[in-house]
N, C-alpha and C positions, 0 to 999 in steps of 0.2 A: 575685422578689427578687433583687438582684446578690450573687452569692456563694453562693447557694443552688443545691442539688441538686435539680431537677424531673423530674418523670417524662416522659419522650420523648413527643412526640406520634405515635400509630402513623402510618407513612407506607402510602399507598396503592400496593403494590407493583405493581399493573398499569399505573399510569402510568408513562411513559417519563421516565427523569431526565435523561437529557443532550439537549443542545439539539440536537446534530448528531442524534439520533436522531427527536426530533420534528419536525426539517424534512423529515427523509427519509420519515418517516411521511406528514406532511402531503401532500408530492408525490406519494407513491403513492397516497393517499386521493383527491387530486385528479384523478391520471391514472384510477383506478378508477371515479370518478363520470363523468369525460368518457367512458370506455369503455363504461359501460353507457347513457348518453344515449346516446352514438352508436351502439350496438348495436339500442337500442330503435328510435331514427330509421330506421336502414336496414331493419330488420324492419318497420316501419307503411309505409314507401315501397314496399318489396317487396310487400307485400301489396296494396297499394291499386294500384300499377301492374299486379300478376299479375291482380287481378281486373278492370281494365278491359281488358286484353289479351284475357281470357276473354270477356269481354262482346262485344267487338268480333269475335273469331273466329266466336262462335256465331251473332252477326248476320251477318257474311258469308256463313258457310255456309248459315244457314237462306234469307236471298236468294236465293242460287244456287239451292236446290232449289226454291223457290218460282217464280222465273223458270222453270227449267227443266220443273217441272209446268205452269203455266199455257200453255208455248209447245207440250207435247206432247200439250196435251188436245185438239187440232183433230180429230185421229181418232177421239175418244170413249174414249181410255183415259188415265187418270190416273197411270199407271207408266211412266216414263221407259224408253226401250229397253235405256239401258246401265245400269240399275238405279242402286240408290243407295250411296253410300258408307257404311263401316261407320260405326254410332253414328248413322245417320239412319234414321228412321222414317215411313212415310207411311199415314196412317188415312183413311177413306173418311167420308160423311157420317153414317155410322151408329157410326163409332168403332171399325171393325172394321180390322185390319191389313193392308193391301193390298201392300205391300213393306217392306223393310229390315229391320233389327233394332236394338235399342236394348242396353246392357250389362245385364249381369243383374241389377244392382240396381235398374234403372229399367224392366224390362219388366212388372212386374206393375202399375206405376202406368200404363203408355202409354195404355189405353183410358180410363181415367179422366180421365186429362189431355186426352185427345181430346175425349171428352165434356162436359167442362168449357169447353173451348177453343170448340165448336161452341154451346155454349148462351150464353155471353157475347160470342163474337167477339172477344175480344180477345186480344192478344201476351201473354205472359208469360214471364219467368226466373225459375227456382226451382232450389234445391239439394236432392240426395236424400243425406243423411249427409254426410260430409267428401269424396266420392270422385269424384261426378260433378256436374254442374250442366247443366241443360236449358233450352233455349229451345222453348216450342210458341207455333207460328204457324197459325192458321185463314187459310184462302183461299177462293176462289169463282172457278171458271174463267169463260171466256167464254161457256161452253156453260149455264151456272148450277149446275154439280156443285160440291157443298162437299167440302172435305178438309181435313186437319191435318197438317202438317209438325212433325215433333217431333227436333231436333238436340241430340245431346249431346257433352259435351266432358269429356275425362278429366282429373281435377284432379292427380292422383300427381304428374307431372312438375314442375308450378307447387310443390307441396308440399316435393318433393325439392329443388328448386332453394332455397326458403326454408330449409330445413335445411342446405344446404351454405353457404350465406349467413350463417348463424348461427354454424355450427363455424368458419367463416373468421374472421369477426369475434371469436368467442372467444379463437380461437389469437392474432390480433394484438392484441387487448386485453392479454393474459397477456404477450405479447413487450414491447407498449408499456409495462406497469406495471414488468415487468422491468429493463428500458432505461431507466426513468424512476427509479427505487431505484437502479441503478447511477450514473447521471449525478448525482442527488442526494447520494449519499454521496461520489462523488470531488469534486464543487462545494464541498459543505459542508466535507469533509476540508482541500481548498486553501484555502478561506476562512478556517477556524477553526484553521488550524495555527500562526499566529502567537500565537494564544489558548491553546494546547496548550503552545506553546513560554514563555509568561508563566507559566502556572500550574507549569510544572515548573522555573523559575528560583525563583519565589516560594516554592516548598514546600522548596527546598534551602538558602534562608535564613534567618538566625534574627536575632533583635535586636541579635546583636553586629555584623551584616552592613551597617552603616550607609551603606557606599557602594557597594552594588550597584544596577545600573538595569538597565530593560528594554532600553533602547536600541535601540528601533525603528527609528531613522532617521527621516528628516524627513517630516511628518504628511500623506502623500502620498494617504492614504484613511483611513477612519474607525478601523480598528483601529490604525492607527501614531499617529493622535492621541490614541486612548484611552491608547497607551502613553506618549506624550509629556505627557498630563495627570496619569497615574501617578508618572512620573519626578519630573514638579514637586510632586507630593503628598508622595513620598518625601524630596526635599530639604528641605521645610518640616518634615516629621517628624523626621528624622535632626538638624536644626537644634535642634527643641525638645528631644529626647532629649539631644544634647551640652550643650546649655545647662544642663539637668536635673542631669546626671552633673558639670558644672563647680561647679553651686551646692551638690550634695550634697558633694563633695571638700572643697570649702572650708569647708563647716560643720561636717564630719567632722574636718577638720584643726584647726579651731578649738575644738572641744569636747574633742579628744584631751589636750592640754597640761594644762587644768584637772583633767580626768579623773584624768590621771597623779599629779597633785600632791594632789588629795584622798585616792585610793586611797592613794599612799605615806603621806601624813600620819597615815591611819587605821592601816594597818599598823605604822608607827612606834609609834604610842602603846600599840599592842596588844602590841607588843615590850617595850616600856620597863616595862611592867607598869600595871594600872589597879586600884586597890582597890575603886572602887565598882562592885558590879555592873550597876547602871543605865548608868554612863558605859560600861562595859565593852561592854555590849549594845547601846549607840546607836554606839558605834566600829564594834563587827563589823558591824551593821545597813549604816552607811556604807561601809564597804570591800565587802561585797557589791554595794550597790546600784552604787557606783564600778565594779566588775568587771562587773557585767551590762551597764552602759551602756558601758564599754568594748568589751566583746563586740559591742554594736549599732554602735558607730561603726567598729569592724573590718569588720563585714559592709556597712555602708553605703561604707566607702572601696573595698571589692573590686568592689561592683557599679557605683560611680562610673567605677573603673577599668576597666570592660567586661572583667572576667575571664572568659577562656573555659573552658567547662565540659568541659576535656580530662580523659578517665580514664572509668571506670566501676567499678562497686560491685555487689554481691549485696546482697539485702534481707537474709540472714544476717548481713551485716558491719555492720549497724546495730543489731543487739540488744544487743549490751554498751553503747552508746552511750544508747540507750533506757532502760535500766536506772537508768544514773548521773543521768537527768534527774527521776527519780523518788524523792521522798524517804520516807526509813523510815516514816512515819506512814501511807503508802497503798500498797494493795496493787496489784502490776502483774501484769495478767492478757495474757500477751506470745502473742498466737496467730498470729505471722509464720512459724513453724517451717516451714509448709506452702509456703511460697512458692520458688520455683525461678528467680525473675524477676531478671535483670542490668539493673541502670539505668543509662542513658546519662548517667551524672554521677559525679562523684567524692563518696566517702563523705563528706568535710568538708561539701560544699555540700548535700548532701541532708541531712545532720544540721541543718544551720543552718536548712533549711527545715521539718525534722521539730521541732526542739525547742521552740519556741514552742507548735506545739500540745500537745504533752506537756507542757509545763509549765502551760500554761493549764489543761488538763484536771485535773492535780496539784492545781492551787490551788483548783478548785471541787469538785472530787471529796469523796464524802462518806466512801468507803473504799476506792472501788477507781477503777483507769484500765486500757480495754481496749485494747490496740493490735492490729490485724488486718490481714494485706496478703492482696490479691485480684489474682491474676493475668488479664490479659486478653490481647487477640491484640497490642496495640501499645502497652500502658501497663498499671503496677502501681498500685494502688488502696491506698492506706495509709490506714486509718480509725482516729482516735484517738476514744474515748468515754468520758465519765465518767459517775459515777452521782449526781452534784450535783442541783441543784433547775433546773437548766435556766437557760433566759433568756428576758426578755420581748419585745415586737415592738420596744418603743426599743433596745435592744440590739441586735437583730438589723439594726436598720436602719443602725445605725452601727457593724458589727461589722470591717469591713475599714479603717475610716477610721482615717488615722495621728492618734494622740494621744486616741483614745477607748476609756476603761477603766472597768469598772464594780468594780474591786478596789482601785484607788488606784496602780496600776503607769505605767508611761511610756505606754500605748497603742501601743507600736510593733512588739509582738511579731507579732499576726496580719498587719498590714500588709507587716511586711519578710517574715515566712514567705511570704506570698503573691507579693511580689516575687522573692524568690531561685526559689520553685518556676517562674514565668513565664519569668524568664531561664534557666531549663535546660529550658524545651518544656512545662512542666506546668501545674497550678494548684492551688490551696487552694480547697473549697468548704466550706460547711455542709450537713451532709447532713440533710434533714428528710425521708425516703423511708422510716425504720425505721416501728414500731409505733406506734400513735397513743399507748398506754400507756407507753412507754419515758419514763423518767427521764433528765434530765442532756442533755449535747450531744454531737453526734458531728460530727467534723471530718474531712474527707476530702482527702488529698494524692494528687494523680495526677502521678506519673511517667513520662517515655518510656522504651520498652526499649531495650537497644542491638540 
Protein backbone atom coordinates (compact mmCIF):
# COMPACT_ATOMS: atom_id res chain seq x y z
CA UNK A 1 0.00 0.00 0.00
CA UNK A 2 1.22 3.49 -0.85
CA UNK A 3 2.78 5.25 2.12
CA UNK A 4 3.40 2.14 4.21
CA UNK A 5 6.77 0.80 5.30
CA UNK A 6 7.05 -2.79 4.08
CA UNK A 7 9.61 -5.45 4.76
CA UNK A 8 12.34 -5.37 2.09
CA UNK A 9 12.59 -8.38 -0.18
CA UNK A 10 15.89 -10.19 0.46
CA UNK A 11 18.31 -9.75 -2.40
CA UNK A 12 20.21 -12.62 -3.97
CA UNK A 13 23.72 -11.52 -3.16
CA UNK A 14 25.29 -13.97 -5.59
CA UNK A 15 23.62 -12.31 -8.58
CA UNK A 16 25.54 -9.45 -10.22
CA UNK A 17 23.67 -6.17 -9.95
CA UNK A 18 25.68 -4.06 -12.39
CA UNK A 19 24.63 -4.21 -16.03
CA UNK A 20 28.27 -3.80 -17.01
CA UNK A 21 29.24 -6.76 -14.82
CA UNK A 22 26.49 -8.89 -16.33
CA UNK A 23 27.69 -8.16 -19.86
CA UNK A 24 31.29 -8.89 -18.92
CA UNK A 25 30.36 -12.15 -17.19
CA UNK A 26 28.22 -13.17 -20.17
CA UNK A 27 31.12 -12.52 -22.54
CA UNK A 28 33.51 -14.44 -20.28
CA UNK A 29 31.06 -17.33 -20.01
CA UNK A 30 30.64 -17.43 -23.79
CA UNK A 31 34.42 -17.35 -24.29
CA UNK A 32 34.79 -20.13 -21.71
CA UNK A 33 32.21 -22.32 -23.45
CA UNK A 34 33.83 -21.70 -26.84
CA UNK A 35 37.26 -22.49 -25.38
CA UNK A 36 36.06 -25.74 -23.79
CA UNK A 37 34.32 -26.85 -26.98
CA UNK A 38 37.35 -25.92 -29.07
CA UNK A 39 39.66 -27.80 -26.67
CA UNK A 40 37.46 -30.89 -26.75
CA UNK A 41 37.30 -30.71 -30.54
CA UNK A 42 41.07 -30.38 -30.84
CA UNK A 43 41.63 -33.30 -28.48
CA UNK A 44 39.17 -35.45 -30.42
CA UNK A 45 40.78 -34.59 -33.75
CA UNK A 46 44.25 -35.31 -32.34
CA UNK A 47 43.12 -38.63 -30.92
CA UNK A 48 41.52 -39.75 -34.18
CA UNK A 49 44.49 -38.52 -36.23
CA UNK A 50 47.01 -40.20 -33.93
CA UNK A 51 45.09 -43.48 -34.07
CA UNK A 52 45.08 -43.40 -37.87
CA UNK A 53 48.79 -42.55 -37.99
CA UNK A 54 49.62 -45.43 -35.65
CA UNK A 55 47.56 -47.82 -37.76
CA UNK A 56 49.34 -46.65 -40.91
CA UNK A 57 52.77 -46.99 -39.31
CA UNK A 58 52.02 -50.49 -38.03
CA UNK A 59 50.62 -51.53 -41.37
CA UNK A 60 53.61 -50.21 -43.33
CA UNK A 61 56.13 -51.78 -40.98
CA UNK A 62 54.31 -55.10 -40.95
CA UNK A 63 54.05 -55.17 -44.73
CA UNK A 64 57.76 -54.39 -45.05
CA UNK A 65 58.73 -57.21 -42.68
CA UNK A 66 56.41 -59.68 -44.40
CA UNK A 67 57.94 -58.78 -47.76
CA UNK A 68 61.46 -59.23 -46.42
CA UNK A 69 60.60 -62.58 -44.80
CA UNK A 70 59.00 -63.94 -47.96
CA UNK A 71 61.80 -62.77 -50.20
CA UNK A 72 64.46 -64.24 -47.90
CA UNK A 73 62.80 -67.62 -47.48
CA UNK A 74 64.16 -68.99 -50.74
CA UNK A 75 67.25 -70.32 -48.96
CA UNK A 76 65.04 -72.06 -46.37
CA UNK A 77 65.60 -69.55 -43.62
CA UNK A 78 62.76 -67.32 -42.33
CA UNK A 79 65.05 -64.91 -40.53
CA UNK A 80 66.28 -61.96 -42.62
CA UNK A 81 70.02 -61.61 -42.90
CA UNK A 82 69.98 -58.02 -41.55
CA UNK A 83 67.82 -59.00 -38.59
CA UNK A 84 64.69 -57.22 -37.46
CA UNK A 85 64.12 -53.71 -36.18
CA UNK A 86 63.44 -53.14 -32.47
CA UNK A 87 59.83 -53.76 -31.59
CA UNK A 88 59.39 -56.44 -34.26
CA UNK A 89 59.24 -60.19 -33.56
CA UNK A 90 59.04 -63.21 -35.89
CA UNK A 91 57.45 -66.48 -34.74
CA UNK A 92 57.54 -69.84 -36.61
CA UNK A 93 54.65 -72.17 -37.29
CA UNK A 94 54.78 -73.49 -33.73
CA UNK A 95 54.58 -69.98 -32.18
CA UNK A 96 58.24 -70.05 -31.20
CA UNK A 97 60.26 -66.83 -31.30
CA UNK A 98 62.74 -66.93 -34.16
CA UNK A 99 64.07 -63.40 -34.13
CA UNK A 100 63.48 -59.90 -32.86
CA UNK A 101 62.01 -58.66 -29.62
CA UNK A 102 58.92 -56.93 -28.36
CA UNK A 103 58.52 -54.33 -25.59
CA UNK A 104 58.52 -55.75 -22.09
CA UNK A 105 54.74 -55.35 -21.71
CA UNK A 106 54.10 -57.38 -24.89
CA UNK A 107 56.69 -60.17 -24.56
CA UNK A 108 54.61 -62.57 -22.44
CA UNK A 109 51.71 -62.18 -24.85
CA UNK A 110 53.77 -62.78 -28.01
CA UNK A 111 53.52 -66.62 -28.26
CA UNK A 112 49.78 -66.57 -27.48
CA UNK A 113 49.16 -63.92 -30.12
CA UNK A 114 51.18 -65.89 -32.66
CA UNK A 115 49.30 -69.11 -31.81
CA UNK A 116 45.92 -67.39 -32.23
CA UNK A 117 46.99 -65.87 -35.55
CA UNK A 118 48.16 -69.30 -36.82
CA UNK A 119 44.86 -70.81 -35.75
CA UNK A 120 42.49 -68.38 -37.48
CA UNK A 121 44.85 -66.99 -40.12
CA UNK A 122 43.59 -63.43 -39.69
CA UNK A 123 45.45 -60.15 -39.23
CA UNK A 124 44.59 -58.23 -36.10
CA UNK A 125 45.52 -55.02 -34.30
CA UNK A 126 45.25 -54.66 -30.54
CA UNK A 127 46.45 -52.53 -27.65
CA UNK A 128 48.18 -53.77 -24.53
CA UNK A 129 47.27 -51.23 -21.86
CA UNK A 130 47.85 -47.60 -22.81
CA UNK A 131 51.50 -47.88 -23.88
CA UNK A 132 51.79 -50.35 -26.79
CA UNK A 133 49.76 -51.17 -29.88
CA UNK A 134 50.49 -54.42 -31.79
CA UNK A 135 49.77 -55.65 -35.29
CA UNK A 136 49.83 -59.43 -35.73
CA UNK A 137 50.17 -60.70 -39.33
CA UNK A 138 50.30 -64.45 -40.18
CA UNK A 139 52.04 -65.43 -43.43
CA UNK A 140 52.93 -68.47 -45.53
CA UNK A 141 56.10 -68.49 -47.61
CA UNK A 142 56.39 -69.85 -51.14
CA UNK A 143 58.02 -72.97 -49.70
CA UNK A 144 54.94 -73.58 -47.53
CA UNK A 145 56.38 -72.52 -44.20
CA UNK A 146 54.10 -70.65 -41.84
CA UNK A 147 55.18 -67.74 -39.65
CA UNK A 148 53.77 -64.82 -37.71
CA UNK A 149 55.08 -61.24 -37.72
CA UNK A 150 54.29 -59.12 -34.67
CA UNK A 151 55.00 -55.38 -34.98
CA UNK A 152 54.70 -53.00 -32.00
CA UNK A 153 54.42 -49.23 -31.78
CA UNK A 154 55.11 -47.19 -28.65
CA UNK A 155 52.14 -44.92 -27.87
CA UNK A 156 53.99 -42.68 -25.40
CA UNK A 157 55.10 -40.06 -27.99
CA UNK A 158 51.54 -39.71 -29.24
CA UNK A 159 50.23 -39.42 -25.70
CA UNK A 160 52.78 -36.70 -24.97
CA UNK A 161 51.71 -34.82 -28.08
CA UNK A 162 48.11 -34.91 -26.91
CA UNK A 163 49.12 -33.71 -23.44
CA UNK A 164 51.19 -30.87 -24.93
CA UNK A 165 48.25 -29.91 -27.14
CA UNK A 166 45.90 -29.96 -24.13
CA UNK A 167 48.21 -27.76 -22.05
CA UNK A 168 48.69 -25.36 -24.95
CA UNK A 169 44.94 -25.20 -25.57
CA UNK A 170 44.29 -24.56 -21.88
CA UNK A 171 46.82 -21.74 -21.71
CA UNK A 172 45.47 -20.17 -24.89
CA UNK A 173 41.93 -20.56 -23.53
CA UNK A 174 42.80 -18.79 -20.28
CA UNK A 175 44.47 -16.00 -22.25
CA UNK A 176 41.43 -15.78 -24.54
CA UNK A 177 39.05 -15.57 -21.58
CA UNK A 178 41.19 -12.91 -19.89
CA UNK A 179 41.43 -10.91 -23.12
CA UNK A 180 37.67 -11.25 -23.61
CA UNK A 181 37.05 -9.98 -20.08
CA UNK A 182 39.32 -6.96 -20.65
CA UNK A 183 37.77 -6.16 -24.01
CA UNK A 184 34.24 -6.59 -22.65
CA UNK A 185 35.02 -4.34 -19.70
CA UNK A 186 36.58 -1.69 -21.91
CA UNK A 187 33.79 -1.78 -24.50
CA UNK A 188 30.99 -1.73 -21.92
CA UNK A 189 32.72 1.05 -19.97
CA UNK A 190 32.93 3.18 -23.10
CA UNK A 191 29.40 2.28 -24.21
CA UNK A 192 27.82 2.88 -20.80
CA UNK A 193 29.84 5.99 -19.91
CA UNK A 194 26.96 8.27 -21.02
CA UNK A 195 24.57 6.33 -18.78
CA UNK A 196 26.96 6.78 -15.84
CA UNK A 197 27.14 10.52 -16.50
CA UNK A 198 23.36 10.70 -16.71
CA UNK A 199 23.01 8.87 -13.39
CA UNK A 200 25.54 11.16 -11.71
CA UNK A 201 23.78 14.26 -13.00
CA UNK A 202 20.36 13.00 -11.94
CA UNK A 203 21.72 12.14 -8.48
CA UNK A 204 22.82 15.75 -8.01
CA UNK A 205 19.48 17.21 -9.01
CA UNK A 206 16.53 17.81 -6.71
CA UNK A 207 12.93 18.80 -7.35
CA UNK A 208 14.08 22.42 -7.23
CA UNK A 209 16.36 21.93 -10.26
CA UNK A 210 13.60 22.08 -12.86
CA UNK A 211 15.87 23.57 -15.52
CA UNK A 212 18.51 20.85 -15.58
CA UNK A 213 18.69 18.51 -18.59
CA UNK A 214 20.95 15.67 -19.69
CA UNK A 215 21.86 17.42 -22.98
CA UNK A 216 23.34 14.35 -24.69
CA UNK A 217 23.39 16.07 -28.07
CA UNK A 218 21.73 14.96 -31.32
CA UNK A 219 20.16 11.46 -31.13
CA UNK A 220 22.83 9.79 -33.24
CA UNK A 221 22.75 6.57 -31.19
CA UNK A 222 20.47 4.72 -28.80
CA UNK A 223 21.80 6.36 -25.63
CA UNK A 224 21.65 9.86 -27.09
CA UNK A 225 18.08 9.12 -28.18
CA UNK A 226 17.30 7.97 -24.63
CA UNK A 227 18.77 11.21 -23.26
CA UNK A 228 16.68 13.28 -25.67
CA UNK A 229 13.53 11.37 -24.68
CA UNK A 230 14.24 11.90 -20.99
CA UNK A 231 14.86 15.61 -21.61
CA UNK A 232 11.45 15.89 -23.29
CA UNK A 233 9.92 14.04 -20.34
CA UNK A 234 11.64 16.41 -17.90
CA UNK A 235 10.24 19.34 -19.86
CA UNK A 236 6.71 18.02 -19.38
CA UNK A 237 7.31 17.26 -15.70
CA UNK A 238 8.77 20.72 -15.09
CA UNK A 239 5.78 22.31 -16.85
CA UNK A 240 3.37 20.29 -14.68
CA UNK A 241 5.22 21.20 -11.46
CA UNK A 242 5.33 24.91 -12.33
CA UNK A 243 1.62 24.84 -13.16
CA UNK A 244 0.91 23.23 -9.81
CA UNK A 245 3.12 25.76 -8.03
CA UNK A 246 1.30 28.66 -9.69
CA UNK A 247 -2.09 27.22 -8.77
CA UNK A 248 -1.01 26.60 -5.17
CA UNK A 249 0.41 30.10 -4.88
CA UNK A 250 -2.76 31.70 -6.26
CA UNK A 251 -4.99 29.67 -3.95
CA UNK A 252 -2.80 30.44 -0.94
CA UNK A 253 -2.89 34.17 -1.71
CA UNK A 254 -6.66 34.04 -2.08
CA UNK A 255 -7.00 32.26 1.27
CA UNK A 256 -4.56 34.41 3.22
CA UNK A 257 -6.61 37.63 3.18
CA UNK A 258 -9.91 36.16 4.47
CA UNK A 259 -8.03 34.04 7.02
CA UNK A 260 -6.25 37.14 8.31
CA UNK A 261 -9.59 38.94 8.55
CA UNK A 262 -11.23 36.03 10.40
CA UNK A 263 -8.34 35.66 12.83
CA UNK A 264 -8.14 39.40 13.43
CA UNK A 265 -11.87 39.72 14.04
CA UNK A 266 -11.87 36.79 16.49
CA UNK A 267 -8.85 38.14 18.39
CA UNK A 268 -10.35 41.64 18.50
CA UNK A 269 -13.65 40.30 19.85
CA UNK A 270 -11.79 38.37 22.54
CA UNK A 271 -9.82 41.50 23.51
CA UNK A 272 -13.04 43.49 23.90
CA UNK A 273 -14.29 40.89 26.30
CA UNK A 274 -17.04 38.31 25.95
CA UNK A 275 -19.25 37.54 28.94
CA UNK A 276 -20.85 34.38 27.56
CA UNK A 277 -18.47 31.40 28.17
CA UNK A 278 -19.82 29.45 25.22
CA UNK A 279 -19.32 32.41 22.87
CA UNK A 280 -15.78 32.93 24.19
CA UNK A 281 -14.99 29.27 23.60
CA UNK A 282 -16.31 29.50 20.06
CA UNK A 283 -14.25 32.61 19.33
CA UNK A 284 -11.13 30.97 20.73
CA UNK A 285 -11.74 27.95 18.50
CA UNK A 286 -12.23 30.20 15.47
CA UNK A 287 -8.99 32.08 16.23
CA UNK A 288 -7.03 28.84 16.75
CA UNK A 289 -8.39 27.26 13.55
CA UNK A 290 -7.66 30.41 11.55
CA UNK A 291 -4.12 30.48 12.95
CA UNK A 292 -3.64 26.81 12.04
CA UNK A 293 -4.90 27.39 8.51
CA UNK A 294 -2.63 30.43 8.21
CA UNK A 295 0.35 28.23 9.02
CA UNK A 296 -0.79 25.76 6.35
CA UNK A 297 -1.11 28.59 3.84
CA UNK A 298 2.38 29.84 4.72
CA UNK A 299 3.78 26.34 4.15
CA UNK A 300 1.98 26.07 0.81
CA UNK A 301 3.37 29.43 -0.26
CA UNK A 302 6.90 28.41 0.66
CA UNK A 303 6.52 25.20 -1.35
CA UNK A 304 4.99 27.06 -4.28
CA UNK A 305 7.86 29.55 -4.26
CA UNK A 306 10.26 26.60 -4.54
CA UNK A 307 12.08 27.55 -1.34
CA UNK A 308 15.53 25.95 -1.25
CA UNK A 309 16.35 23.89 1.85
CA UNK A 310 19.58 25.71 2.65
CA UNK A 311 21.04 25.07 6.09
CA UNK A 312 21.14 22.15 8.48
CA UNK A 313 20.22 21.19 12.00
CA UNK A 314 20.74 18.40 14.52
CA UNK A 315 17.99 16.18 15.86
CA UNK A 316 18.65 17.69 19.29
CA UNK A 317 17.58 21.08 17.88
CA UNK A 318 14.07 19.71 17.32
CA UNK A 319 13.35 18.57 20.88
CA UNK A 320 12.07 21.90 22.17
CA UNK A 321 9.79 22.34 19.16
CA UNK A 322 8.44 18.80 19.59
CA UNK A 323 7.54 19.47 23.23
CA UNK A 324 5.55 22.54 22.21
CA UNK A 325 3.39 20.43 19.87
CA UNK A 326 2.13 18.05 22.57
CA UNK A 327 -0.72 19.40 24.76
CA UNK A 328 -0.63 19.20 28.55
CA UNK A 329 -3.05 16.30 28.79
CA UNK A 330 -0.80 13.94 26.82
CA UNK A 331 2.58 12.62 28.02
CA UNK A 332 5.58 12.93 25.70
CA UNK A 333 8.16 10.15 25.66
CA UNK A 334 11.11 11.79 23.90
CA UNK A 335 13.70 9.18 22.83
CA UNK A 336 15.62 11.34 20.39
CA UNK A 337 18.46 12.14 22.80
CA UNK A 338 20.70 9.32 21.50
CA UNK A 339 20.73 10.65 17.93
CA UNK A 340 23.78 12.57 16.76
CA UNK A 341 22.52 13.02 13.20
CA UNK A 342 22.92 16.28 11.34
CA UNK A 343 19.97 16.76 9.00
CA UNK A 344 20.53 18.36 5.60
CA UNK A 345 17.65 20.83 6.07
CA UNK A 346 16.93 23.90 8.23
CA UNK A 347 15.15 23.44 11.56
CA UNK A 348 12.04 25.37 10.50
CA UNK A 349 11.33 23.12 7.50
CA UNK A 350 12.04 19.94 9.47
CA UNK A 351 9.57 21.03 12.15
CA UNK A 352 6.98 21.78 9.46
CA UNK A 353 7.32 18.20 8.24
CA UNK A 354 7.32 16.78 11.78
CA UNK A 355 4.57 18.93 13.33
CA UNK A 356 1.57 17.29 11.60
CA UNK A 357 2.81 13.85 12.68
CA UNK A 358 3.17 14.86 16.34
CA UNK A 359 -0.12 16.78 16.38
CA UNK A 360 -1.92 13.85 14.73
CA UNK A 361 -0.44 11.42 17.31
CA UNK A 362 -1.40 13.73 20.22
CA UNK A 363 -4.94 14.06 18.84
CA UNK A 364 -5.48 10.28 18.72
CA UNK A 365 -3.36 9.19 21.70
CA UNK A 366 -4.94 7.80 24.84
CA UNK A 367 -2.23 9.05 27.15
CA UNK A 368 1.22 9.03 25.51
CA UNK A 369 3.12 10.05 22.37
CA UNK A 370 6.53 8.49 21.73
CA UNK A 371 9.10 10.13 19.46
CA UNK A 372 12.22 8.13 18.52
CA UNK A 373 15.21 8.98 16.30
CA UNK A 374 17.32 6.27 14.66
CA UNK A 375 20.53 7.14 12.82
CA UNK A 376 21.32 5.29 9.58
CA UNK A 377 24.20 5.54 7.11
CA UNK A 378 22.66 8.26 4.92
CA UNK A 379 19.46 9.25 6.71
CA UNK A 380 17.80 9.67 10.09
CA UNK A 381 14.44 8.03 10.80
CA UNK A 382 12.20 9.93 13.22
CA UNK A 383 9.21 7.82 14.28
CA UNK A 384 6.13 9.21 16.01
CA UNK A 385 3.88 6.68 17.78
CA UNK A 386 0.71 7.01 19.81
CA UNK A 387 -1.14 4.59 22.09
CA UNK A 388 -4.54 5.30 20.61
CA UNK A 389 -7.00 2.90 18.94
CA UNK A 390 -5.13 2.87 15.63
CA UNK A 391 -6.83 3.14 12.25
CA UNK A 392 -8.94 0.94 10.02
CA UNK A 393 -8.14 -0.10 6.44
CA UNK A 394 -10.32 2.61 4.89
CA UNK A 395 -8.43 5.29 6.79
CA UNK A 396 -5.08 3.79 5.77
CA UNK A 397 -6.05 3.83 2.11
CA UNK A 398 -6.75 7.59 2.12
CA UNK A 399 -4.16 8.50 4.73
CA UNK A 400 -2.01 10.91 2.68
CA UNK A 401 -4.78 12.10 0.40
CA UNK A 402 -5.34 15.89 0.77
CA UNK A 403 -8.65 16.61 2.52
CA UNK A 404 -9.01 13.14 4.06
CA UNK A 405 -9.60 13.34 7.82
CA UNK A 406 -11.18 11.03 10.38
CA UNK A 407 -11.26 13.61 13.20
CA UNK A 408 -12.95 16.58 11.58
CA UNK A 409 -9.75 18.49 10.75
CA UNK A 410 -8.68 20.02 7.45
CA UNK A 411 -7.16 16.76 6.23
CA UNK A 412 -4.09 18.60 4.94
CA UNK A 413 -1.60 17.91 7.72
CA UNK A 414 -0.21 14.52 6.65
CA UNK A 415 -0.31 15.41 2.95
CA UNK A 416 1.65 18.63 3.57
CA UNK A 417 4.03 16.80 5.91
CA UNK A 418 4.88 14.31 3.17
CA UNK A 419 5.23 17.05 0.58
CA UNK A 420 7.63 19.05 2.76
CA UNK A 421 9.64 15.91 3.56
CA UNK A 422 9.93 14.98 -0.11
CA UNK A 423 11.01 18.50 -1.01
CA UNK A 424 13.87 17.98 1.47
CA UNK A 425 14.85 14.66 -0.13
CA UNK A 426 13.06 12.49 2.44
CA UNK A 427 9.62 10.98 2.90
CA UNK A 428 6.81 10.28 5.39
CA UNK A 429 5.56 6.71 5.69
CA UNK A 430 3.13 4.72 7.77
CA UNK A 431 5.18 2.17 9.70
CA UNK A 432 3.46 -1.23 9.83
CA UNK A 433 6.56 -3.27 10.65
CA UNK A 434 6.11 -3.31 14.45
CA UNK A 435 4.62 -5.93 16.75
CA UNK A 436 1.26 -7.39 15.76
CA UNK A 437 -0.19 -6.57 19.20
CA UNK A 438 0.94 -2.95 19.21
CA UNK A 439 -1.77 -0.32 19.70
CA UNK A 440 -1.96 3.01 17.94
CA UNK A 441 -0.31 4.24 14.76
CA UNK A 442 3.35 4.83 13.97
CA UNK A 443 4.56 7.32 11.37
CA UNK A 444 8.15 7.48 10.16
CA UNK A 445 9.81 10.66 8.89
CA UNK A 446 12.97 9.91 6.90
CA UNK A 447 15.35 12.82 6.31
CA UNK A 448 18.73 12.91 4.53
CA UNK A 449 21.95 13.57 6.43
CA UNK A 450 24.39 16.32 5.64
